[in-house]
C-alpha positions in Angstrom: -48.7 7.2 15.2 -47.0 5.6 12.2 -43.3 5.5 11.8 -42.3 9.1 10.8 -38.6 9.2 9.9 -36.0 7.2 8.0 -32.6 7.0 9.7 -30.0 7.7 7.0 -26.6 5.9 7.1 -24.9 9.0 8.4 -27.3 9.2 11.4 -29.5 12.1 10.0 -33.3 11.7 10.0 -35.5 12.5 7.1 -39.3 12.3 7.0 -40.4 9.2 5.3 -42.9 11.1 3.2 -40.0 13.1 1.7 -37.6 10.2 1.5 -40.1 8.2 -0.7 -40.6 11.1 -3.1 -38.8 11.0 -6.4 -35.6 12.9 -6.0 -36.4 13.2 -2.3 -33.2 11.7 -1.0 -31.0 14.3 0.7 -27.8 12.6 -0.6 -26.6 12.2 -4.2 -27.2 8.4 -4.0 -29.8 6.4 -2.2 -28.9 3.8 0.5 -31.4 1.4 -1.0 -34.0 1.2 -3.7 -37.3 3.0 -3.4 -39.2 -0.3 -3.4 -37.2 -1.5 -0.4 -37.6 1.7 1.5 -41.3 1.7 0.8 -41.7 -1.8 2.0 -39.9 -1.4 5.3 -41.8 1.8 6.1 -45.2 0.0 6.0 -46.6 -0.6 9.5 -49.7 -2.4 10.4 -52.4 -0.4 12.3 -52.8 -1.7 15.8 -56.0 -3.6 16.3 -55.3 -5.5 19.3 -52.5 -7.9 20.5 -51.8 -10.6 17.9 -50.0 -14.0 18.3 -46.8 -12.6 16.7 -46.4 -10.0 19.5 -45.3 -12.6 22.1 -42.0 -11.5 23.5 -42.8 -7.8 23.0 -43.5 -5.9 26.2 -46.7 -3.9 26.6 -44.6 -0.7 26.7 -43.0 -1.4 23.4 -46.4 -2.2 21.8 -47.9 1.0 23.3 -45.1 3.4 22.4 -45.0 2.2 18.8 -48.6 3.3 18.5 -48.4 6.7 20.1 -44.8 7.8 19.4 -43.2 9.3 16.3 -40.1 7.2 15.7 -37.4 6.5 13.1 -36.4 3.3 11.4 -33.1 2.2 9.9 -33.0 0.6 6.4 -30.0 -1.3 7.6 -31.5 -2.6 10.8 -34.7 -3.7 9.0 -32.9 -5.8 6.4 -33.4 -9.2 8.0 -37.0 -8.5 8.8 -37.5 -7.6 5.1 -35.8 -10.9 4.2 -38.3 -12.7 6.3 -41.2 -11.0 4.6 -39.8 -12.0 1.2 -39.4 -15.7 2.3 -43.0 -15.8 3.6 -44.3 -14.4 0.3 -42.4 -16.9 -1.9 -43.4 -19.9 0.2 -47.1 -19.0 0.4 -47.6 -19.3 -3.4 -47.4 -23.1 -3.1 -50.5 -23.3 -1.0 -52.5 -24.8 -3.8 -49.8 -27.1 -5.3 -48.8 -28.9 -2.1 -52.2 -29.3 -0.4 -51.5 -27.0 2.4 -52.9 -23.9 4.1 -50.6 -20.9 3.9 -51.0 -17.4 5.2 -54.6 -18.0 6.2 -56.1 -15.2 8.2 -57.8 -16.6 11.3 -59.6 -15.1 14.3 -61.8 -15.8 17.3 -63.4 -13.7 20.0 -60.0 -12.8 21.6 -57.5 -12.4 18.7 -56.6 -12.6 15.1 -53.5 -13.8 13.2 -52.0 -15.3 10.1 -50.3 -18.7 10.6 -47.6 -19.5 8.0 -48.3 -23.1 7.0 -50.5 -26.0 7.9 -50.0 -29.3 6.0 -51.0 -32.9 6.3 -48.7 -35.0 8.5 -47.0 -37.4 6.0 -45.6 -39.6 8.8 -48.5 -39.7 11.2 -52.0 -38.4 11.8 -53.4 -34.9 11.8 -51.5 -31.9 10.7 -48.1 -30.2 11.1 -48.1 -26.5 11.9 -44.9 -24.7 10.7 -43.7 -21.2 11.1 -41.0 -19.8 8.9 -38.2 -17.9 10.5 -35.0 -16.2 9.3 -32.6 -16.4 12.3 -28.9 -15.9 12.9 -27.0 -19.0 13.9 -26.7 -17.9 17.5 -30.5 -17.6 17.8 -31.0 -21.0 16.1 -28.5 -22.6 18.5 -30.4 -21.2 21.5 -33.7 -22.4 20.0 -32.6 -26.0 19.8 -30.9 -25.9 23.2 -27.2 -25.9 22.0 -24.7 -24.4 24.5 -21.0 -24.4 25.2 -19.5 -26.3 28.1 -15.9 -26.0 29.4 -14.3 -29.5 29.8 -10.9 -30.5 31.1 -8.4 -32.0 28.7 -7.0 -35.3 29.9 -3.5 -36.6 29.2 -2.5 -40.1 28.2 -2.6 -41.3 31.8 -6.2 -40.1 32.3 -5.0 -37.1 34.4 -5.9 -33.5 33.8 -3.4 -32.1 31.3 -1.4 -29.0 32.4 0.5 -26.3 30.6 4.2 -26.9 30.8 5.4 -23.4 29.9 4.2 -19.9 29.3 2.0 -17.6 31.4 -0.4 -20.5 32.1 2.3 -22.9 33.3 0.9 -25.4 35.8 -2.8 -24.5 34.9 -5.2 -27.2 33.8 -5.9 -27.2 30.1 -9.5 -26.9 29.0 -11.6 -26.5 25.8 -15.1 -25.5 24.9 -17.3 -28.3 23.6 -20.8 -28.0 22.1 -23.6 -29.6 24.0 -27.4 -29.9 23.3 -30.2 -30.2 25.8 -33.8 -29.6 24.7 -34.7 -28.5 28.2 -32.3 -25.5 27.7 -34.0 -24.4 24.5 -35.0 -20.7 24.4 -38.1 -20.6 22.3 -40.8 -19.2 24.5 -42.1 -16.4 22.3 -42.2 -18.7 19.2 -43.9 -21.4 21.2 -46.6 -19.0 22.5 -47.2 -17.8 18.9 -47.4 -21.3 17.4 -49.6 -22.6 20.2 -52.0 -19.6 19.7 -52.2 -20.5 16.0 -52.8 -24.1 16.9 -55.8 -23.1 19.0 -57.2 -21.2 16.0 -56.9 -24.3 13.8 -58.3 -26.7 16.4 -61.3 -24.4 16.9 -61.9 -24.9 13.2 -61.7 -28.7 13.3 -58.0 -29.3 12.4 -56.1 -31.7 14.6 -52.6 -30.3 15.0 -50.3 -33.3 15.7 -47.0 -31.4 15.7 -45.6 -27.9 15.6 -42.2 -26.7 14.3 -40.2 -23.8 13.1 -38.4 -23.9 9.8 -35.4 -21.6 10.4 -33.3 -20.3 7.5 -29.9 -19.6 9.0 -28.9 -16.1 7.8 -25.2 -16.7 8.3 -25.3 -20.4 7.4 -22.1 -21.9 6.1 -19.9 -19.3 7.8 -17.3 -19.8 10.5 -19.6 -18.1 13.0 -22.4 -20.6 12.3 -19.9 -23.5 12.8 -18.7 -21.9 16.1 -22.4 -21.8 17.2 -22.8 -25.5 16.4 -25.0 -25.0 13.4 -23.9 -26.8 10.2 -27.0 -26.5 8.1 -28.6 -23.6 6.3 -32.1 -24.9 7.2 -32.9 -26.1 10.7 -36.2 -27.6 11.8 -37.0 -26.8 15.4 -39.6 -28.7 17.4 -42.1 -26.4 19.2 -43.4 -27.7 22.5 -47.1 -27.9 23.4 -48.4 -25.4 25.9 -51.8 -25.8 27.5 -54.6 -23.7 26.0 -55.4 -22.0 29.2 -51.7 -20.8 29.7 -51.5 -19.5 26.1 -54.8 -17.7 26.3 -54.1 -16.2 29.7 -50.7 -14.9 28.4 -52.3 -13.0 25.5 -55.2 -11.7 27.6 -52.9 -10.3 30.2 -50.7 -8.7 27.6 -53.7 -7.1 25.9 -55.0 -5.9 29.2 -51.7 -4.2 30.0 -51.7 -2.5 26.6 -55.3 -1.4 26.9 -54.6 0.1 30.3 -51.6 2.0 28.8 -53.9 3.6 26.3 -56.2 4.6 29.1 -53.7 5.8 31.7 -50.7 6.8 29.5 -48.5 4.6 31.8 -47.2 1.1 31.4 -44.5 -1.1 33.0 -41.0 -1.4 31.5 -40.1 -4.6 29.6 -39.0 -7.4 31.8 -35.8 -9.3 31.4 -37.3 -11.8 28.9 -38.9 -9.1 26.8 -35.8 -6.9 26.7 -33.4 -9.8 26.0 -31.6 -9.2 29.2 -31.4 -5.5 28.4 -29.6 -6.1 25.1 -32.7 -5.1 23.1 -33.1 -1.7 24.6 -30.3 0.5 23.2 -29.3 -1.6 20.1 -32.6 -2.9 18.8 -35.5 -0.9 20.2 -36.9 1.8 17.8 -38.8 3.6 20.7 -35.9 3.5 23.2 -35.8 7.3 23.6 -39.6 7.5 24.3 -39.2 4.7 26.8 -36.5 6.6 28.6 -38.7 9.6 28.8 -41.5 7.6 30.4 -39.1 6.4 33.1 -39.7 3.4 35.4 
């Protein structure tokens, strides 16, 4: 079933068909333009698991197809920004000798990679996916993390507080560290490697994969606290063996297919639910998921 309701800023639901009518708003002033509301209410019909679904659990995918649910104009703002960025960048496909937004498919899946261009500094091609991320997510994607370190005094000994409630305790501070092995980029890596397989099946040798992340809160104090000092960050995407990538998507599609047949499907695991944070705050079918149970 398609998305059915728009969630108004005051928490009330209104059917999208009514919301999008001229003079259909239940308030005396719209929360956003009709063009924006129309754009965010458009949902693609499910025709199988696509590369961009990596990181979505089979229950989420299934429930979005069989459940009436509501969307929030506010919550979809950043997704809409991402769509706009993709659209603007794709128009340069014929001026910069690159392939942009090319629909591709094979016997297992179909998808639309963002950008494939010649590698100026090596052989083959560079495959890029455009993302609009918050600085926290960018930091996690490049393996940045905070570590507590002990502050040393002039004698090389741990410095201690001399007064106050912490008197006698060792002084510490948070320092930013970066370790590529700690990078949290699995869903993006699966997506990009699936696109890589599409291109390699068609004779393009992909030498390197990357994300070009536009930092939504770039230049702010929060971004600085997360160790991100640029508005655009290029993130290297690791290579994953073809068999692992294809097995991941085949298993995910099998789980979704079984859900349509049985009406039951497992809950999202820890990775798919972002450690549980996604469920109540960011999942549009959370209520239907609770009704299904474990």
